[in-house]
VEXMIZA-670148 format. One line per 5 residues: number of its first residue (from 1); for each residue x negated, y, z negated of N, C-alpha, C. Coordinates in steps of 0.02 Angstrom, whole numbers. Atoms other than C-alpha are relative to their C-alpha. Layout:
N
NUM) X Y Z X Y Z X Y Z ~ ...
# end
This chain:
300
1) 66 18 -24 470 -165 -951 -51 48 -30 ~ 49 -42 35 323 -101 -1055 -70 -8 28 ~ 65 11 -31 182 -151 -938 -35 66 14 ~ 40 -59 -15 44 -21 -929 -30 -10 70 ~ 20 7 -69 8 10 -746 -62 40 14
6) 61 -34 -21 -166 51 -683 8 32 68 ~ -3 -35 -64 -192 171 -539 -66 -8 37 ~ 61 9 -39 -317 131 -400 -29 66 25 ~ 31 -62 -22 -439 260 -330 27 28 66 ~ -28 -22 -63 -355 268 -159 74 16 -9
11) -70 -20 3 -190 362 -146 32 -11 68 ~ -35 4 -63 -56 340 -14 73 17 -9 ~ -72 -13 1 120 387 30 36 -66 -14 ~ -40 59 15 243 264 -46 -36 -50 -44 ~ 37 46 44 118 188 -170 48 -30 -52
16) -48 37 41 205 57 -279 -15 2 -76 ~ 21 -2 71 134 112 -449 59 -10 -47 ~ -57 3 46 304 135 -532 42 -63 10 ~ -38 60 -12 373 -25 -456 -37 -64 -21 ~ 40 58 19 234 -140 -517 33 -42 -55
21) -31 41 52 323 -192 -679 60 -41 26 ~ -56 35 -29 477 -239 -578 -24 -61 40 ~ 29 55 -39 374 -344 -458 -28 -54 -47 ~ 28 46 49 282 -423 -605 53 -42 -33 ~ -53 35 38 446 -469 -690 33 -57 38
26) -34 52 -38 508 -579 -548 -46 -58 20 ~ 47 53 -20 351 -685 -526 14 -65 -36 ~ -9 65 33 370 -871 -561 -52 -9 -55 ~ 46 8 56 292 -912 -729 -51 -55 11 ~ 46 56 -13 210 -1069 -660 -45 12 61
31) 41 -14 -60 121 -981 -516 -74 -11 -15 ~ 71 15 9 -56 -1048 -498 -38 -1 66 ~ 33 0 -65 -96 -1022 -316 -37 65 13 ~ 34 -61 -20 -172 -877 -220 51 54 15 ~ -42 -59 -15 -92 -705 -215 -25 29 66
36) 19 -22 -67 -91 -649 -34 39 62 20 ~ -32 -61 -24 -56 -476 33 -22 15 72 ~ 16 -18 -69 -48 -448 221 -7 76 10 ~ 3 -73 -4 -28 -259 188 -24 26 -67 ~ 22 -15 68 -138 -222 38 5 75 -16
41) -5 -71 15 -134 -32 58 -50 21 -52 ~ 43 -23 54 -204 45 -100 -23 -57 -45 ~ 17 56 44 -208 -125 -186 32 4 -68 ~ -27 -11 67 -105 -61 -332 37 -60 -29 ~ -37 58 26 5 -216 -345 -48 -56 -19
46) 47 55 14 -135 -344 -334 -44 14 -61 ~ 45 -16 55 -249 -253 -456 37 -1 -68 ~ -39 3 62 -109 -242 -585 25 -71 -16 ~ -19 70 11 -46 -419 -560 -61 -39 -22 ~ 66 29 17 -230 -471 -570 2 -77 -3
51) -1 73 -1 -207 -653 -517 -71 -28 0 ~ 67 31 1 -351 -776 -531 -32 2 69 ~ 24 -2 -69 -367 -782 -341 45 45 42 ~ -39 -43 -44 -312 -654 -213 -36 9 67 ~ 25 -17 -66 -334 -627 -27 38 62 22
56) -31 -64 -14 -301 -445 15 -21 23 69 ~ 13 -14 -71 -286 -398 198 36 63 22 ~ -32 -58 -30 -243 -248 303 -28 10 70 ~ 24 -15 -67 -255 -193 483 -33 69 3 ~ 38 -62 5 -326 -27 424 -70 -17 -25
61) 67 22 19 -514 -63 422 -31 43 -55 ~ 30 -45 48 -553 87 311 20 -18 -72 ~ -21 23 65 -450 22 165 -41 -62 -20 ~ 37 61 14 -534 -148 177 -73 16 -13 ~ 70 -19 8 -706 -70 197 -14 32 -68
66) 10 -33 65 -683 35 41 -2 -51 -56 ~ -2 49 55 -634 -109 -73 -53 -54 7 ~ 54 48 -11 -757 -229 7 -67 30 -23 ~ 61 -33 23 -892 -101 -33 -5 1 -76 ~ 0 7 73 -841 -105 -215 -19 -72 -19
71) 14 70 14 -845 -295 -212 -74 -17 11 ~ 70 14 -15 -1020 -296 -136 -49 37 -45 ~ 43 -39 43 -1087 -171 -261 -28 62 33 ~ 22 -60 -34 -1119 -38 -130 30 63 -31 ~ -34 -54 35 -992 73 -215 8 -19 -73
76) -5 9 73 -1006 86 -405 28 64 -30 ~ -22 -61 33 -934 208 -531 -54 55 0 ~ 55 -49 1 -1105 291 -541 -9 33 68 ~ 7 -26 -68 -1117 311 -352 57 49 15 ~ -58 -43 -12 -941 385 -345 -7 65 -39
81) 8 -59 40 -978 505 -486 -50 49 33 ~ 51 -42 -32 -1135 571 -400 26 30 65 ~ -24 -22 -66 -1052 581 -229 54 54 -7 ~ -55 -47 6 -892 670 -283 -21 65 -35 ~ 26 -60 32 -986 789 -396 -36 45 51
86) 36 -38 -51 -1099 840 -252 47 29 52 ~ -45 -23 -54 -964 850 -118 53 48 -27 ~ -48 -46 31 -842 933 -238 -30 69 -10 ~ 35 -63 7 -971 1067 -272 -5 38 66 ~ 3 -30 -66 -991 1097 -86 69 25 22
91) -68 -21 -15 -802 1106 -67 16 65 -36 ~ -13 -60 39 -794 1236 -204 -36 61 30 ~ 38 -57 -26 -929 1344 -125 17 18 72 ~ -13 -13 -71 -881 1325 58 74 2 18 ~ -71 -1 -14 -694 1302 45 21 -55 49
96) -31 53 -41 -586 1206 167 -43 -22 59 ~ 42 20 -57 -717 1206 305 -43 -61 -19 ~ 38 59 19 -814 1078 202 43 -62 4 ~ -45 57 -7 -661 965 195 1 -23 73 ~ -3 19 -70 -650 970 385 -67 -25 26
101) 66 27 -17 -837 940 398 -4 -74 -21 ~ 3 70 24 -821 781 292 49 -43 39 ~ -49 38 -39 -665 729 387 -29 -18 68 ~ 32 14 -65 -761 744 551 -56 -52 -9 ~ 54 48 14 -908 650 474 29 -70 -10
106) -33 65 10 -790 511 419 23 -29 67 ~ -26 25 -64 -708 497 590 -56 -23 46 ~ 57 21 -41 -882 479 667 -35 -61 -29 ~ 40 52 31 -965 364 541 36 -49 -44 ~ -43 45 39 -824 286 438 -29 -20 -68
111) 27 14 67 -914 298 271 57 -9 -50 ~ -53 11 50 -805 225 131 2 55 -53 ~ 1 -55 48 -861 365 15 33 62 30 ~ -34 -55 -34 -807 496 142 75 -12 2 ~ -71 17 -1 -642 404 155 32 16 -68
116) -25 -16 66 -618 420 -33 7 76 -8 ~ -1 -72 7 -660 605 -26 59 32 37 ~ -54 -32 -38 -539 652 113 68 -25 -22 ~ -63 25 27 -405 541 36 22 41 -60 ~ -16 -36 61 -415 636 -127 3 76 10
121) -1 -71 -13 -438 808 -48 48 19 57 ~ -47 -14 -54 -313 790 94 69 16 -27 ~ -67 -20 20 -134 852 89 40 -58 -28 ~ -47 47 32 -25 755 -33 -26 -71 -5 ~ 27 67 6 -144 608 -39 24 -47 54
126) -27 41 -54 -77 547 127 -56 -33 41 ~ 45 35 -46 -162 422 243 35 -3 67 ~ -31 0 -66 -125 453 425 -54 4 54 ~ 46 1 -56 -217 414 586 39 10 65 ~ -34 -8 -64 -175 465 763 -9 -63 43
131) 1 60 -43 -161 345 910 -71 -21 18 ~ 70 17 -13 -350 351 932 -37 -21 -62 ~ 32 21 62 -383 299 753 -36 55 -37 ~ 32 -58 32 -433 475 698 41 23 -60 ~ -34 -25 60 -390 527 520 14 74 11
136) -18 -68 -19 -295 690 541 40 38 -54 ~ -34 -36 54 -225 742 371 -35 67 -14 ~ 31 -65 14 -253 928 337 -22 6 -73 ~ 26 -14 68 -337 1001 182 57 16 -48 ~ -51 -11 51 -238 1011 20 2 72 -25
141) 3 -71 19 -284 1196 0 -21 10 -72 ~ 24 -6 69 -366 1164 -169 -75 -10 -2 ~ 73 6 0 -552 1202 -160 -29 -19 -68 ~ 23 19 68 -565 1173 -348 22 -71 -17 ~ -27 68 10 -498 996 -325 -43 -43 -45
146) 43 48 35 -649 902 -392 -31 30 -63 ~ 24 -21 66 -660 968 -569 -33 -59 -33 ~ 33 54 35 -762 867 -691 50 -52 -25 ~ -52 46 25 -603 793 -766 29 -42 57 ~ -29 37 -57 -536 745 -594 -49 -52 25
151) 51 48 -21 -699 663 -543 -4 -58 -49 ~ 2 53 51 -703 567 -708 60 -46 7 ~ -60 40 -10 -525 508 -676 -9 -50 57 ~ 11 44 -57 -572 438 -506 -54 -52 -15 ~ 54 46 20 -733 361 -574 28 -56 -44
156) -30 51 43 -632 272 -708 45 -47 39 ~ -42 43 -42 -512 207 -575 -44 -49 39 ~ 47 44 -35 -659 137 -477 -27 -53 -48 ~ 25 47 50 -727 57 -636 52 -53 -16 ~ -55 48 15 -558 -24 -672 7 -52 56
161) -6 45 -57 -545 -97 -497 -61 -46 5 ~ 62 39 -3 -727 -153 -499 -1 -57 -50 ~ -2 51 53 -702 -247 -662 45 -58 19 ~ -47 53 -20 -552 -342 -595 -30 -42 56 ~ 29 36 -56 -641 -387 -433 -56 -47 -23
166) 56 41 24 -792 -453 -528 25 -59 -42 ~ -25 53 44 -688 -555 -652 43 -51 37 ~ -45 43 -38 -571 -630 -521 -32 -21 66 ~ 22 20 -67 -589 -711 -351 41 39 51 ~ -34 -43 -48 -536 -569 -238 -39 2 66
171) 30 -2 -67 -568 -576 -50 37 53 40 ~ -29 -54 -41 -540 -430 68 -12 -15 74 ~ 6 16 -70 -504 -459 252 34 51 44 ~ -28 -44 -50 -477 -345 399 32 -43 54 ~ -36 40 -49 -343 -434 499 74 18 -2
176) -70 -18 -1 -161 -417 550 42 -50 -40 ~ -43 39 45 -14 -488 453 15 -70 28 ~ -13 66 -28 16 -632 575 -53 -51 -21 ~ 55 44 19 -155 -707 542 1 -15 -75 ~ 0 8 72 -140 -679 355 54 -49 -23
181) -54 45 18 28 -766 340 -13 -70 26 ~ 16 64 -30 -29 -905 456 -49 -39 -42 ~ 51 33 40 -177 -941 342 22 -20 -70 ~ -23 14 68 -73 -952 183 23 -72 -8 ~ -22 68 14 -32 -1118 100 64 0 -41
186) -64 3 36 132 -1177 20 -5 17 -75 ~ 9 -15 71 59 -1152 -155 -11 74 -14 ~ 15 -71 8 25 -968 -124 64 41 -5 ~ -54 -50 -3 136 -816 -149 -24 57 46 ~ 15 -56 -45 139 -688 -10 41 60 -23
191) -34 -63 14 180 -510 -61 -10 47 59 ~ 3 -43 -58 221 -399 87 27 70 -16 ~ -21 -70 7 228 -210 77 -15 36 66 ~ 11 -31 -65 240 -159 260 24 72 -1 ~ -29 -67 -6 276 19 316 76 -7 1
196) -73 5 3 459 53 282 30 19 68 ~ -29 -9 -65 550 33 446 48 59 0 ~ -41 -60 -9 633 195 505 -13 54 -51 ~ 15 -52 50 551 294 364 -69 29 9 ~ 68 -25 -7 363 305 388 -29 -20 67
201) 28 15 -66 278 318 556 -75 8 3 ~ 72 -15 -1 98 340 501 -43 -61 -18 ~ 40 60 10 43 159 480 -56 -1 51 ~ 60 -3 -42 -129 130 555 14 -21 73 ~ -15 23 -68 -62 33 705 73 10 19
206) -71 -11 -14 118 94 701 43 -56 -28 ~ -47 51 24 273 0 641 68 14 29 ~ -63 -11 -33 432 -25 738 43 -63 -4 ~ -48 56 0 577 -144 772 -34 -67 15 ~ 35 62 -18 464 -273 853 -42 -27 -57
211) 41 21 57 346 -277 704 44 -28 -56 ~ -44 23 54 490 -294 580 27 -70 15 ~ -27 65 -19 564 -441 675 -56 -54 -1 ~ 57 46 0 393 -521 696 -16 -21 -72 ~ 13 16 71 365 -510 508 55 -45 -27
216) -55 42 21 537 -584 477 -9 -72 24 ~ 10 67 -27 499 -731 590 -57 -36 -35 ~ 58 30 33 330 -761 509 17 -22 -71 ~ -17 18 69 397 -757 332 54 -54 -3 ~ -52 52 -2 548 -863 379 -30 -69 13
221) 33 63 -14 428 -996 440 -51 -21 -52 ~ 49 15 53 320 -991 283 32 -47 -50 ~ -29 51 45 345 -1143 170 -12 15 -73 ~ 10 -19 70 286 -1056 11 47 56 -19 ~ -42 -54 24 360 -911 -87 -24 67 27
226) 19 -67 -20 364 -732 -28 42 53 -34 ~ -35 -59 25 412 -560 -93 -12 55 51 ~ 5 -55 -47 448 -417 25 25 64 -32 ~ -23 -66 21 457 -234 -25 27 37 61 ~ -28 -42 -52 571 -125 80 48 49 -32
231) -50 -46 28 701 10 60 70 -25 18 ~ -68 25 -9 886 -28 42 46 55 28 ~ -39 -57 -25 972 141 60 -19 63 -38 ~ 6 -63 36 966 323 13 67 37 5 ~ -64 -37 0 1097 460 2 28 10 70
236) -21 -17 -67 1106 474 190 13 -60 45 ~ -9 57 -44 1093 303 267 -26 -64 -33 ~ 21 65 24 1062 118 242 -54 -28 46 ~ 49 37 -40 919 8 301 37 -57 35 ~ -40 50 -36 1010 -90 435 -36 -67 6
241) 38 62 -6 870 -219 441 11 -45 -61 ~ -17 42 58 914 -276 265 62 -40 15 ~ -63 34 -16 1087 -318 329 -9 -51 55 ~ 0 43 -59 1045 -393 497 -55 -52 -1 ~ 54 49 4 885 -485 449 -7 -30 -70
246) 24 24 65 838 -497 266 55 -24 -47 ~ -54 18 46 1010 -527 188 10 -75 -8 ~ -4 73 9 991 -715 213 -39 -23 -61 ~ 40 15 60 871 -707 65 29 38 -60 ~ -22 -35 60 890 -640 -112 -25 72 2
251) 17 -71 -4 893 -450 -118 12 32 -68 ~ -4 -37 63 856 -356 -279 -6 74 15 ~ 3 -71 -13 881 -169 -289 -16 39 -63 ~ 16 -44 56 817 -28 -398 -13 70 29 ~ 9 -68 -23 822 161 -379 -70 25 -17
256) 68 -27 10 656 251 -360 -3 68 32 ~ 8 -67 -28 608 432 -331 -71 9 25 ~ 65 -12 -29 467 475 -213 -16 75 -2 ~ 22 -69 4 369 634 -244 -41 20 61 ~ 41 -15 -59 276 623 -79 44 23 57
261) -36 -24 -59 324 702 85 -23 71 15 ~ 24 -66 -19 273 855 182 48 55 -20 ~ -50 -50 18 436 946 142 38 -23 -62 ~ -34 16 63 527 956 -23 64 -39 11 ~ -63 35 -12 690 898 56 -10 -74 17
266) 15 70 -15 602 735 104 -17 -39 -63 ~ 20 33 62 559 698 -78 63 -18 -40 ~ -63 19 29 719 610 -123 -3 -70 -31 ~ -4 67 28 773 458 -220 20 -49 54 ~ -16 53 -47 786 295 -126 11 -64 -41
271) -10 64 32 853 126 -178 -48 -50 33 ~ 49 49 -24 709 4 -161 31 -69 0 ~ -22 69 -1 734 -178 -119 -61 -46 -4 ~ 47 55 -2 634 -333 -158 38 -59 29 ~ -30 57 -33 675 -477 -42 -42 -61 -17
276) 37 60 18 628 -651 -102 34 -62 30 ~ -29 64 -22 651 -829 -40 3 -49 -58 ~ -8 42 60 662 -893 -219 42 39 -50 ~ -42 -33 50 778 -857 -365 -43 38 -49 ~ 35 -41 49 719 -716 -476 51 28 -49
281) -45 -24 52 795 -655 -639 -30 63 -32 ~ -70 -5 -20 876 -533 -661 5 14 75 ~ -7 -10 -72 943 -525 -485 67 34 14 ~ -60 -33 -22 1070 -409 -406 5 -12 75 ~ -2 21 -70 1117 -489 -243 69 14 28
286) -63 -17 -32 1252 -425 -127 3 -33 68 ~ -9 31 -66 1317 -526 18 11 55 52 ~ -7 -50 -52 1298 -423 175 38 -31 59 ~ -37 25 -58 1419 -441 321 -44 0 61 ~ 39 3 -61 1352 -486 490 13 64 40
291) -7 -62 -39 1318 -329 593 -45 -4 61 ~ 45 -6 -57 1237 -279 754 -66 30 -24 ~ 65 -26 19 1051 -254 729 -16 63 41 ~ 20 -59 -37 976 -86 779 -47 -17 57 ~ 47 3 -56 876 -62 938 21 -50 53
296) -15 50 -51 918 -226 1023 73 -17 4 ~ -70 18 1 1099 -248 971 11 -74 -8 ~ -3 73 7 1059 -431 940 32 -19 -66 ~ -28 25 62 1165 -523 812 -46 -52 -31 ~ 39 52 34 1079 -628 679 44 -34 -52
# end
């Protein structure tokens, strides 16, 4: 796979940058519908696939607000350059207290530019909110973060995304995955990248057994094509939900190494899975035996 992958301006834990060529390679060649993402996250997959039409949704309003602001022209490369240059200068002179000042300002006013700033100046580029919807990632301890080269890099990322949004028919919606899947038509492709069950607990509204099963039921009732990103196994354990739920579909696997995580021991390789309800080539599919599902003990 020689596809050159673009990087969006928003970072997050588990971003699919290195998996985009794999996802691209399994798409049906005759696809002409709308690309739909119930969990758009950073948008890295959609912006690289760059379909003619896309509906990108998330239950995190700040992600949607940021990209919708680019679509409306409120956020431009020039605006970002001026903002990050100014705020980066203040960070350099005042240190981490300016990061916490901007973080507090964001939590009060929800400015998409402030969201960009704390995303790029927070620890490990993580996005995490507490139960009250308050962004609580600590400072990355790098007051020199916004060098001229770094600001230019982010500005170029905004310009890349802006160009795609203007050339294509991209719509951004703040809504949950149930509504997004419900609104899809049989000619569309739904790409789902939900929080990885039993691995990440910092999704905006949380993610647990009930959400995973609800997503399974929704996608199982969808009459079009879908692709689901999830994890298959790592050196320590397997994703039991692949066995007890998703194994009725086609499961492709590929090893991937994550550099994110608060502790070095958490930055391990994991075997990723793409689950599809259509045949994809090449495919590595393993029949999974019926097992007891976690949490409820219900057989499927």
